[in-house]
C-alpha positions as a Markdown table, in Angstrom:
| # | Residue | x | y | z |
|---|---|---|---|---|
| 1 | Leu | 11.3 | 70.5 | -105.0 |
| 2 | Gly | 9.1 | 68.4 | -107.4 |
| 3 | Val | 10.5 | 65.2 | -105.9 |
| 4 | Thr | 9.8 | 66.3 | -102.4 |
| 5 | Ala | 6.2 | 67.3 | -103.3 |
| 6 | Asn | 5.7 | 64.0 | -105.1 |
| 7 | Ala | 7.0 | 62.0 | -102.2 |
| 8 | Gln | 4.7 | 63.9 | -99.8 |
| 9 | Trp | 1.7 | 63.3 | -102.1 |
| 10 | Lys | 2.4 | 59.6 | -102.2 |
| 11 | Lys | 2.7 | 59.5 | -98.4 |
| 12 | Asn | -0.6 | 61.3 | -98.1 |
| 13 | Lys | -2.2 | 59.0 | -100.6 |
| 14 | Ala | -1.0 | 56.0 | -98.6 |
| 15 | Asn | -2.4 | 57.5 | -95.4 |
| 16 | Glu | -5.7 | 58.2 | -97.2 |
| 17 | Asp | -5.9 | 54.6 | -98.3 |
| 18 | Thr | -5.6 | 53.3 | -94.8 |
| 19 | Lys | -7.1 | 56.1 | -92.8 |
| 20 | Ile | -10.5 | 54.4 | -92.5 |
| 21 | Trp | -8.8 | 51.5 | -90.8 |
| 22 | Arg | -9.9 | 48.8 | -93.2 |
| 23 | Tyr | -8.1 | 45.6 | -92.5 |
| 24 | Asp | -8.6 | 42.1 | -91.2 |
| 25 | Leu | -6.7 | 40.7 | -88.3 |
| 26 | Glu | -6.1 | 37.0 | -87.5 |
| 27 | Cys | -3.9 | 35.1 | -85.1 |
| 28 | Glu | -0.9 | 33.6 | -86.9 |
| 29 | Gly | 0.4 | 31.4 | -84.1 |
| 30 | Ile | 2.0 | 31.3 | -80.7 |
| 31 | Ala | 4.5 | 34.1 | -80.0 |
| 32 | Lys | 7.0 | 34.6 | -77.2 |
| 33 | Gln | 5.5 | 35.6 | -73.9 |
| 34 | Gly | 4.2 | 39.1 | -73.8 |
| 35 | Ser | 3.7 | 39.2 | -77.6 |
| 36 | Lys | 1.0 | 38.4 | -80.1 |
| 37 | Leu | 1.9 | 37.0 | -83.6 |
| 38 | Val | -0.8 | 38.2 | -86.0 |
| 39 | Lys | -1.4 | 38.3 | -89.7 |
| 40 | Val | -2.9 | 41.6 | -90.8 |
| 41 | Trp | -4.6 | 42.0 | -94.2 |
| 42 | Ser | -4.5 | 45.6 | -95.4 |
| 43 | Tyr | -6.5 | 46.9 | -98.3 |
| 44 | Ser | -4.9 | 49.5 | -100.7 |
| 45 | Lys | -5.0 | 50.6 | -104.3 |
| 46 | Asn | -1.2 | 50.2 | -104.3 |
| 47 | Pro | 0.4 | 47.1 | -102.7 |
| 48 | Lys | 3.4 | 49.3 | -101.7 |
| 49 | His | 1.1 | 51.3 | -99.4 |
| 50 | Ala | -0.4 | 48.3 | -97.7 |
| 51 | Ile | 2.9 | 46.8 | -96.6 |
| 52 | Pro | 4.1 | 49.7 | -94.3 |
| 53 | Arg | 0.5 | 50.2 | -93.0 |
| 54 | Gly | 0.4 | 46.6 | -91.9 |
| 55 | Met | 2.2 | 47.3 | -88.7 |
| 56 | Lys | 0.0 | 50.3 | -88.0 |
| 57 | Asn | -3.1 | 48.2 | -88.7 |
| 58 | Ala | -1.8 | 45.3 | -86.5 |
| 59 | Val | -1.4 | 47.6 | -83.5 |
| 60 | His | -4.7 | 49.3 | -84.1 |
| 61 | Gly | -6.4 | 45.9 | -84.3 |
| 62 | Ile | -4.9 | 44.7 | -81.0 |
| 63 | Ile | -6.1 | 47.9 | -79.4 |
| 64 | Phe | -9.6 | 48.2 | -80.9 |
| 65 | Lys | -10.7 | 45.0 | -82.6 |
| 66 | Gly | -9.1 | 41.9 | -81.2 |
| 67 | Tyr | -9.3 | 38.6 | -83.1 |
| 68 | Ala | -11.1 | 35.3 | -83.1 |
| 69 | Gly | -9.3 | 32.1 | -82.1 |
| 70 | Gly | -8.3 | 29.5 | -84.7 |
| 71 | Gly | -5.6 | 27.0 | -85.6 |
| 72 | Gln | -2.0 | 27.1 | -84.6 |
| 73 | Gly | -2.9 | 27.0 | -80.9 |
| 74 | Cys | -4.5 | 30.4 | -81.0 |
| 75 | Thr | -7.2 | 31.5 | -78.6 |
| 76 | Ser | -9.4 | 34.5 | -79.2 |
| 77 | Leu | -8.2 | 37.9 | -78.0 |
| 78 | Lys | -10.5 | 40.7 | -76.9 |
| 79 | Pro | -9.5 | 44.2 | -77.8 |
| 80 | Leu | -7.6 | 46.2 | -75.2 |
| 81 | Val | -10.2 | 49.0 | -75.4 |
| 82 | Lys | -13.7 | 47.9 | -74.6 |
| 83 | Leu | -15.6 | 51.1 | -75.2 |
| 84 | Ala | -16.4 | 52.2 | -78.8 |
| 85 | Asp | -16.0 | 56.0 | -78.2 |
| 86 | Thr | -12.5 | 55.6 | -76.6 |
| 87 | Glu | -10.7 | 56.4 | -79.9 |
| 88 | Glu | -12.6 | 59.7 | -80.2 |
| 89 | Glu | -12.2 | 60.5 | -76.5 |
| 90 | Phe | -8.4 | 60.2 | -76.7 |
| 91 | Lys | -8.2 | 61.5 | -80.3 |
| 92 | Glu | -5.1 | 63.6 | -79.8 |
| 93 | Phe | -3.2 | 60.8 | -78.2 |
| 94 | Phe | -4.1 | 58.3 | -81.0 |
| 95 | Glu | -3.4 | 60.8 | -83.8 |
| 96 | Ala | 0.1 | 61.3 | -82.5 |
| 97 | Phe | 0.5 | 57.6 | -81.6 |
| 98 | Phe | -0.5 | 56.4 | -85.1 |
| 99 | Ala | 1.3 | 59.2 | -87.0 |
| 100 | Asp | 3.9 | 58.3 | -89.6 |
| 101 | Gly | 6.9 | 57.2 | -87.6 |
| 102 | Gly | 4.8 | 57.4 | -84.5 |
| 103 | Glu | 5.1 | 55.5 | -81.2 |
| 104 | Tyr | 3.1 | 52.5 | -82.5 |
| 105 | Leu | 6.4 | 51.4 | -84.2 |
| 106 | Lys | 7.8 | 50.6 | -80.7 |
| 107 | Tyr | 5.2 | 47.9 | -80.3 |
| 108 | Ala | 5.3 | 46.2 | -83.8 |
| 109 | Ser | 7.9 | 44.5 | -85.9 |
| 110 | Ala | 7.6 | 42.5 | -89.1 |
| 111 | Ala | 7.9 | 38.8 | -88.3 |
| 112 | Thr | 9.3 | 38.0 | -91.8 |
| 113 | Asp | 12.1 | 39.4 | -93.9 |
| 114 | Gly | 9.8 | 41.9 | -95.5 |
| 115 | Ser | 8.9 | 39.8 | -98.5 |
| 116 | Ile | 5.3 | 38.8 | -99.1 |
| 117 | Ala | 4.3 | 35.3 | -99.9 |
| 118 | Pro | 2.5 | 34.9 | -103.3 |
| 119 | Gly | -0.7 | 33.8 | -101.6 |
| 120 | Asp | -0.6 | 37.0 | -99.4 |
| 121 | Arg | -1.0 | 39.4 | -102.3 |
| 122 | Leu | -4.5 | 39.3 | -103.6 |
| 123 | Lys | -6.2 | 41.5 | -106.1 |
| 124 | Val | -9.7 | 42.0 | -104.8 |
| 125 | Ser | -10.9 | 44.3 | -107.5 |
| 126 | Lys | -9.7 | 46.1 | -110.6 |
| 127 | Arg | -8.1 | 48.8 | -108.5 |
| 128 | Glu | -7.5 | 47.3 | -105.1 |
| 129 | Tyr | -5.2 | 44.8 | -103.4 |
| 130 | Lys | -5.4 | 42.9 | -100.1 |
| 131 | Ile | -1.9 | 42.3 | -98.7 |
| 132 | Gly | -1.2 | 40.0 | -95.8 |
| 133 | Ile | 1.8 | 40.5 | -93.6 |
| 134 | Ile | 2.8 | 38.8 | -90.3 |
| 135 | Val | 3.5 | 41.2 | -87.5 |
| 136 | Asn | 4.8 | 40.6 | -83.9 |
| 137 | Val | 3.0 | 43.0 | -81.5 |
| 138 | Gln | 4.5 | 43.6 | -78.1 |
| 139 | Phe | 1.2 | 43.1 | -76.3 |
| 140 | Asp | 2.3 | 43.5 | -72.7 |
| 141 | Gln | 4.3 | 46.7 | -73.4 |
| 142 | Leu | 1.4 | 48.2 | -75.4 |
| 143 | Arg | -1.0 | 47.5 | -72.6 |
| 144 | Lys | 1.3 | 49.2 | -70.1 |
| 145 | Arg | 1.6 | 52.2 | -72.3 |
| 146 | Leu | -2.2 | 52.5 | -72.6 |
| 147 | Glu | -2.6 | 52.0 | -68.9 |
| 148 | Lys | -0.1 | 54.8 | -68.3 |
| 149 | Glu | -2.4 | 57.1 | -70.4 |
| 150 | Asn | -5.5 | 56.0 | -68.5 |
| 151 | Ile | -7.0 | 54.6 | -71.7 |
| 152 | Val | -7.0 | 51.0 | -70.5 |
| 153 | Arg | -7.7 | 50.1 | -66.9 |
| 154 | Ser | -4.9 | 48.3 | -65.1 |
| 155 | Leu | -5.3 | 44.6 | -64.5 |
| 156 | Thr | -4.6 | 45.2 | -60.9 |
| 157 | Ser | -7.5 | 47.7 | -60.5 |
| 158 | Gly | -10.8 | 46.3 | -59.4 |
| 159 | Phe | -13.8 | 45.7 | -61.5 |
């Protein structure tokens, strides 16, 4: 029983560390058609917590933040959701979507073998780390899912 309670506490702590959606998102290069290859930098007190949250943060970033262009042939990407209050308006959907083991996992996969390059593990303060992982996000499928929920307007609908 003590092990289960401790595991649950650690999971809650990891969620608490990332609940405020504190991350940075950047284009990592050209991905296959319909996908976006991004590097997401997650902040956490424990590096182990930042790694699994990276995929969640990557999907959240594609939906709500987008990213600037840059090297590796990247062009800027506007967020799928344009209005700031959309996350609050569809709160129930997004809470379930981003829950542990939630639907967001269908749209994200680690682009590496799970190991973190030495330069992608930065200690930013005495008690906090910034961890960078590369994630492949199924952009087209994610957009279709959000269109189905009427969160994002279809590209075929007028302006």
